[in-house]
C-alpha positions as CSV (number, residue, x, y, z in Angstrom):
1,X,-43.3,65.9,-0.5
2,X,-47.0,65.7,-1.4
3,X,-49.4,63.1,-0.1
4,X,-52.2,61.5,-2.0
5,X,-54.9,62.8,0.3
6,X,-56.7,66.1,-0.4
7,X,-56.1,68.7,2.3
8,X,-58.9,69.3,4.7
9,X,-58.5,73.0,4.4
10,X,-60.8,74.7,1.9
11,X,-59.8,76.1,-1.5
12,X,-60.4,79.6,-0.1
13,X,-57.8,78.9,2.6
14,X,-55.3,78.2,0.0
15,X,-55.6,81.5,-1.8
16,X,-56.0,83.5,1.4
17,X,-52.4,82.9,2.5
18,X,-51.8,86.7,2.9
19,X,-54.2,86.6,5.9
20,X,-52.3,83.9,7.7
21,X,-48.6,84.3,6.9
22,X,-46.1,86.8,8.4
23,X,-44.9,88.1,5.1
24,X,-46.3,91.6,5.8
25,X,-43.2,92.3,7.9
26,X,-41.2,91.9,4.7
27,X,-43.4,94.1,2.6
28,X,-41.6,96.6,0.4
29,X,-43.3,99.9,-0.2
30,X,-42.6,100.0,-3.9
31,X,-40.5,99.0,-6.9
32,X,-38.6,100.8,-9.7
33,X,-38.8,104.5,-8.7
34,X,-40.3,103.7,-5.3
35,X,-38.5,102.7,-2.1
36,X,-37.5,99.0,-2.1
37,X,-37.0,96.6,0.7
38,X,-33.4,96.9,1.8
39,X,-31.1,94.2,0.6
40,X,-27.4,93.7,1.2
41,X,-24.5,91.6,0.1
42,X,-21.1,90.7,1.4
43,X,-18.2,88.7,0.0
44,X,-15.3,87.3,2.0
45,X,-12.1,85.6,1.0
46,X,-11.8,82.4,3.0
47,X,-8.3,81.1,3.6
48,X,-7.7,78.3,6.0
49,X,-9.6,79.5,9.1
50,X,-9.5,83.3,8.4
51,X,-12.1,85.5,6.7
52,X,-10.9,88.7,4.8
53,X,-13.5,91.2,3.7
54,X,-13.5,91.8,-0.1
55,X,-16.6,93.9,-0.5
56,X,-19.9,94.7,1.3
57,X,-22.9,96.9,1.0
58,X,-23.6,96.6,4.8
59,X,-23.2,99.5,7.1
60,X,-19.7,99.6,8.5
61,X,-20.9,98.7,12.0
62,X,-22.9,95.7,10.8
63,X,-20.2,93.9,8.7
64,X,-18.0,92.8,11.7
65,X,-21.2,91.3,13.3
66,X,-21.8,89.3,10.1
67,X,-18.2,88.2,10.0
68,X,-18.4,86.9,13.5
69,X,-21.5,84.9,12.6
70,X,-20.0,83.5,9.4
71,X,-16.8,82.5,11.3
72,X,-18.8,80.6,13.8
73,X,-20.7,78.8,11.1
74,X,-17.5,77.8,9.4
75,X,-15.9,76.5,12.6
76,X,-18.9,74.2,13.1
77,X,-18.7,73.0,9.5
78,X,-22.2,74.4,8.7
79,X,-21.2,75.8,5.4
80,X,-20.5,73.2,2.7
81,X,-18.9,74.1,-0.6
82,X,-21.5,75.1,-3.2
83,X,-24.5,74.6,-0.9
84,X,-26.5,77.6,0.3
85,X,-27.4,78.0,3.9
86,X,-30.3,80.3,5.1
87,X,-30.8,81.6,8.6
88,X,-31.8,84.7,10.6
89,X,-29.1,87.0,11.7
90,X,-29.3,90.1,13.9
91,X,-27.2,93.0,12.7
92,X,-26.9,96.7,13.3
93,X,-29.2,97.6,10.4
94,X,-32.7,99.1,10.3
95,X,-34.4,95.7,10.1
96,X,-32.3,94.4,13.0
97,X,-33.2,90.7,12.3
98,X,-32.9,89.8,8.6
99,X,-32.8,86.6,6.4
100,X,-29.2,85.7,5.4
101,X,-28.2,83.4,2.6
102,X,-24.6,82.2,2.7
103,X,-22.7,80.0,0.3
104,X,-19.1,78.9,0.3
105,X,-17.6,78.9,-3.3
106,X,-14.4,76.9,-3.1
107,X,-11.6,77.9,-5.4
108,X,-10.4,75.4,-8.0
109,X,-7.3,73.6,-6.6
110,X,-4.2,73.6,-8.7
111,X,-2.4,70.3,-9.3
112,X,0.6,71.3,-7.2
113,X,-1.7,72.0,-4.2
114,X,-3.9,68.9,-3.9
115,X,-4.1,69.2,-0.2
116,X,-5.2,72.8,-0.1
117,X,-8.2,73.1,2.1
118,X,-10.7,75.8,3.1
119,X,-9.8,78.2,0.3
120,X,-12.6,80.1,-1.5
121,X,-15.1,82.9,-1.2
122,X,-18.1,83.2,1.1
123,X,-21.0,85.0,-0.5
124,X,-23.8,86.4,1.7
125,X,-27.1,87.9,0.6
126,X,-29.3,89.6,3.2
127,X,-32.9,90.8,2.8
128,X,-36.4,89.9,3.9
129,X,-36.6,87.0,6.3
130,X,-35.3,83.5,6.6
131,X,-38.8,82.2,5.7
132,X,-38.9,84.4,2.6
133,X,-35.5,83.6,1.3
134,X,-36.1,79.9,1.7
135,X,-38.8,80.2,-1.0
136,X,-36.1,81.3,-3.4
137,X,-33.4,78.9,-2.4
138,X,-33.0,77.4,-5.9
139,X,-32.8,80.8,-7.5
140,X,-30.2,82.0,-5.0
141,X,-28.1,78.8,-5.5
142,X,-28.1,79.3,-9.2
143,X,-27.3,83.0,-9.0
144,X,-24.3,82.4,-6.7
145,X,-22.9,79.7,-9.1
146,X,-23.1,82.3,-11.9
147,X,-20.4,84.2,-10.0
148,X,-17.9,81.3,-10.0
149,X,-16.0,82.1,-13.2
150,X,-15.6,85.8,-12.2
151,X,-13.9,84.8,-8.9
152,X,-11.0,83.1,-10.7
153,X,-9.4,86.4,-11.6
154,X,-6.2,87.0,-9.5
155,X,-6.7,89.4,-6.7
156,X,-10.2,90.1,-8.1
157,X,-9.1,92.8,-10.5
158,X,-12.6,92.7,-11.9
159,X,-14.2,93.6,-8.6
160,X,-15.6,96.9,-9.7
161,X,-16.4,95.9,-13.3
162,X,-18.0,92.5,-12.8
163,X,-18.2,91.2,-9.2
164,X,-19.7,94.2,-7.4
165,X,-22.4,94.9,-10.0
166,X,-23.4,91.2,-10.1
167,X,-23.6,91.0,-6.3
168,X,-25.6,94.3,-6.2
169,X,-28.3,92.8,-8.5
170,X,-29.0,89.6,-6.5
171,X,-32.4,90.7,-5.1
172,X,-33.7,92.1,-8.4
173,X,-32.5,89.0,-10.4
174,X,-33.3,86.2,-7.9
175,X,-36.4,87.4,-6.0
176,X,-38.3,90.0,-8.1
177,X,-39.0,88.1,-11.3
178,X,-42.3,86.8,-10.3
179,X,-43.4,90.3,-9.2
180,X,-42.3,91.7,-12.6
181,X,-44.3,89.1,-14.5
182,X,-47.5,89.7,-12.5
183,X,-47.1,93.5,-13.0
184,X,-46.6,92.9,-16.7
185,X,-49.6,90.8,-17.5
186,X,-51.9,91.7,-14.5
187,X,-55.2,89.8,-14.6
188,X,-53.9,87.8,-17.6
189,X,-51.7,85.9,-15.1
190,X,-54.4,83.2,-15.2
191,X,-53.4,82.3,-18.7
192,X,-49.7,81.9,-17.7
193,X,-50.8,79.7,-14.8
194,X,-52.8,77.5,-17.1
195,X,-49.9,77.3,-19.6
196,X,-47.6,76.2,-16.8
197,X,-50.0,73.4,-15.6
198,X,-50.8,72.2,-19.1
199,X,-47.1,72.2,-20.3
200,X,-48.0,74.8,-23.0
201,X,-45.0,76.6,-24.5
202,X,-45.1,80.4,-24.0
203,X,-43.6,82.7,-26.7
204,X,-42.7,86.3,-25.9
205,X,-42.2,88.8,-28.7
206,X,-41.1,92.4,-29.0
207,X,-39.5,92.5,-25.6
208,X,-36.1,92.7,-24.1
209,X,-34.2,89.5,-23.0
210,X,-34.8,90.2,-19.4
211,X,-38.6,90.1,-19.8
212,X,-38.4,86.9,-21.8
213,X,-36.2,85.4,-19.1
214,X,-38.7,86.5,-16.4
215,X,-41.6,84.9,-18.2
216,X,-39.7,81.7,-18.8
217,X,-38.7,81.5,-15.1
218,X,-42.2,82.2,-14.0
219,X,-43.6,79.3,-16.1
220,X,-40.9,77.0,-14.7
221,X,-41.7,78.1,-11.2
222,X,-45.4,77.5,-11.7
223,X,-45.2,74.2,-13.5
224,X,-45.4,70.8,-11.8
225,X,-42.5,69.2,-13.7
226,X,-40.3,67.3,-11.3
227,X,-43.2,67.0,-8.7
228,X,-45.4,64.4,-10.4
229,X,-44.9,60.7,-9.7
230,X,-44.8,59.8,-13.4
231,X,-42.2,62.2,-14.7
232,X,-41.5,60.2,-17.9
233,X,-45.1,60.4,-19.1
234,X,-45.3,64.1,-18.0
235,X,-42.1,64.8,-20.1
236,X,-43.7,63.0,-23.1
237,X,-46.8,65.1,-22.7
238,X,-44.8,68.2,-22.5
239,X,-42.9,67.3,-25.7
240,X,-46.0,66.4,-27.6
241,X,-47.7,69.7,-26.7
242,X,-44.6,71.7,-27.4
243,X,-44.4,70.3,-30.9
244,X,-47.8,71.8,-31.6
245,X,-46.8,75.4,-32.2
246,X,-50.5,76.3,-32.9
247,X,-51.1,75.9,-29.2
248,X,-48.3,78.2,-28.1
249,X,-49.4,81.0,-25.8
250,X,-48.2,84.2,-27.4
251,X,-47.3,87.4,-25.5
252,X,-46.7,90.5,-27.7
253,X,-45.1,93.2,-25.7
254,X,-45.3,95.8,-28.4
255,X,-48.5,97.1,-26.7
256,X,-49.0,98.2,-23.1
257,X,-50.3,96.1,-21.5
258,X,-49.1,93.2,-23.6
259,X,-51.4,91.4,-26.0
260,X,-52.0,87.7,-25.4
261,X,-53.0,85.3,-28.2
262,X,-54.1,81.6,-28.2
263,X,-55.2,82.1,-24.6
264,X,-56.6,79.1,-22.7
265,X,-57.8,79.3,-19.2
266,X,-60.2,77.7,-16.7
267,X,-62.0,78.6,-13.5
268,X,-59.3,77.1,-11.2
269,X,-56.7,79.5,-12.6
270,X,-59.1,82.4,-12.7
271,X,-59.8,82.0,-9.0
272,X,-56.2,82.8,-8.2
273,X,-56.0,86.1,-10.1
274,X,-57.0,88.3,-7.2
275,X,-54.6,86.8,-4.8
276,X,-51.7,87.5,-7.2
277,X,-52.9,91.0,-7.9
278,X,-53.3,91.8,-4.2
279,X,-49.8,90.6,-3.4
280,X,-48.4,92.6,-6.3
281,X,-50.2,95.7,-5.2
282,X,-48.5,95.2,-1.8
283,X,-45.2,94.8,-3.6
284,X,-44.4,91.7,-1.6
285,X,-42.3,89.2,-3.7
286,X,-42.2,86.7,-0.8
287,X,-45.9,86.6,-0.5
288,X,-46.2,86.2,-4.3
289,X,-44.0,83.2,-4.2
290,X,-45.9,81.6,-1.3
291,X,-49.2,82.1,-3.2
292,X,-47.6,80.4,-6.3
293,X,-46.5,77.5,-4.1
294,X,-50.0,77.2,-2.7
295,X,-51.4,77.2,-6.2
296,X,-49.2,74.3,-7.1
297,X,-50.0,72.4,-3.9
298,X,-53.7,72.7,-4.6
299,X,-53.2,71.5,-8.2
300,X,-51.2,68.5,-6.9
301,X,-53.8,67.7,-4.3
302,X,-56.6,67.7,-7.0
303,X,-54.5,65.5,-9.3
304,X,-54.0,63.0,-6.5
305,X,-57.8,63.1,-5.7
306,X,-58.6,62.4,-9.4
307,X,-56.2,59.5,-9.5
308,X,-57.9,58.0,-6.5
309,X,-61.4,58.5,-8.0
310,X,-60.3,57.0,-11.3
311,X,-59.0,53.8,-9.6
312,X,-62.3,53.6,-7.7
313,X,-64.4,54.2,-10.8
314,X,-62.9,51.1,-12.5
315,X,-65.0,49.1,-10.0
316,X,-67.9,51.4,-9.1
317,X,-70.4,53.4,-11.2
318,X,-71.0,55.6,-8.1
319,X,-67.3,56.4,-8.0
320,X,-67.5,57.4,-11.7
321,X,-70.4,59.8,-10.7
322,X,-68.2,61.2,-8.0
323,X,-65.4,61.7,-10.5
324,X,-67.8,63.8,-12.7
325,X,-68.9,65.8,-9.7
326,X,-65.3,66.5,-8.6
327,X,-64.2,67.6,-12.1
328,X,-67.2,69.9,-12.4
329,X,-66.5,71.5,-9.0
330,X,-62.7,71.9,-9.1
331,X,-62.7,74.1,-12.2
332,X,-59.4,72.4,-13.4
333,X,-60.8,69.4,-15.2
334,X,-59.1,69.9,-18.5
335,X,-55.6,70.1,-17.0
336,X,-56.3,67.2,-14.5
337,X,-57.6,64.9,-17.3
338,X,-54.7,65.8,-19.6
339,X,-52.2,64.8,-16.9
340,X,-54.2,61.8,-15.9
341,X,-54.2,60.5,-19.5
342,X,-50.5,60.9,-19.7
343,X,-49.9,59.1,-16.4
344,X,-52.3,56.2,-17.2
345,X,-51.4,55.7,-20.9
346,X,-50.4,52.1,-20.3
347,X,-53.6,51.2,-18.3
348,X,-56.5,50.5,-20.7
349,X,-59.2,50.5,-18.1
350,X,-58.1,53.8,-16.6
351,X,-57.9,55.3,-20.1
352,X,-61.5,54.2,-20.8
353,X,-62.7,56.0,-17.6
354,X,-60.8,59.1,-18.6
355,X,-62.4,59.0,-22.1
356,X,-65.8,59.0,-20.4
357,X,-64.8,61.9,-18.2
358,X,-63.5,63.9,-21.1
359,X,-66.8,63.4,-22.9
360,X,-68.6,64.6,-19.7
361,X,-66.6,67.8,-19.6
362,X,-67.2,68.5,-23.3
363,X,-70.9,68.1,-22.8
364,X,-70.8,70.4,-19.7
365,X,-68.9,73.0,-21.7
366,X,-71.3,72.9,-24.6
367,X,-74.3,73.2,-22.3
368,X,-72.8,76.3,-20.7
369,X,-71.8,77.9,-24.0
């Protein structure tokens, strides 16, 4: 997914995504007591080749249009069981064209009907754009799967008590969590970004479970776990740091705004604060997610650049000098060296280079203190 070459675009280009992307068209004018971006849901019973409407929040004139679209997708085999599909649909709604996430949840087959085919429910979530929803595909997949057990009730007797309320919350639960966290901590978002990059555990106290879950999901979304080439060493680093409870980032929600303790930051994370705050002010969850992805991409590019410099520094003193210049300029040296040491733990020469670079950063820090 990521290459080892540093992007030719500047760092400023990375954080100025709101000037280039088309997320303004999805902008919502508020949250909580303000007007939200319209979001819709629909659930169909799928039997054989027929779709039967179970429930929908779409206007009555728009639902048949959606049903026609879904039938066409099913006939082409474009909806596979348990796998979400995202596309743009044109419906008789104010937005006209809207992003649509669809997923076929197949019913569990009974032993006496092993050949039963094509039975289940089709879940549709509509809101924003195709591009915006694609940024939250993993969250949407997980949210739909959370509905699976509720759909086993005969004739959906729990429609009003369980299924409908769950479907109605899809946008708030699957898309708005990043927005809520930025609104919660404001400019302190840089400390959460640093915690995510450095595998630091975050502890939230004096808050409800929803806020704790939001912060946890933000940290997971901002971390690079699963993206680095040396996942085993990254996992070891994460475990070692998590065992040191003294380093936990603490968020106390008994005050407003929350009080953060054991904060660690750097210039790289600080440089992204304004981009997050601007997107939050514009109440655009899709733009926020795109900025978060750009943040991770830039961090990965810098990690790959450092790896290349370290390999070159093993053979050249000038390359070592370039390493020092790079670390001084990127503003993320502490995180990059932390991850580099974990990835090169079995390479003595590389570890020696990293030790020299760590000493260089310490001296720079002391000189600026």
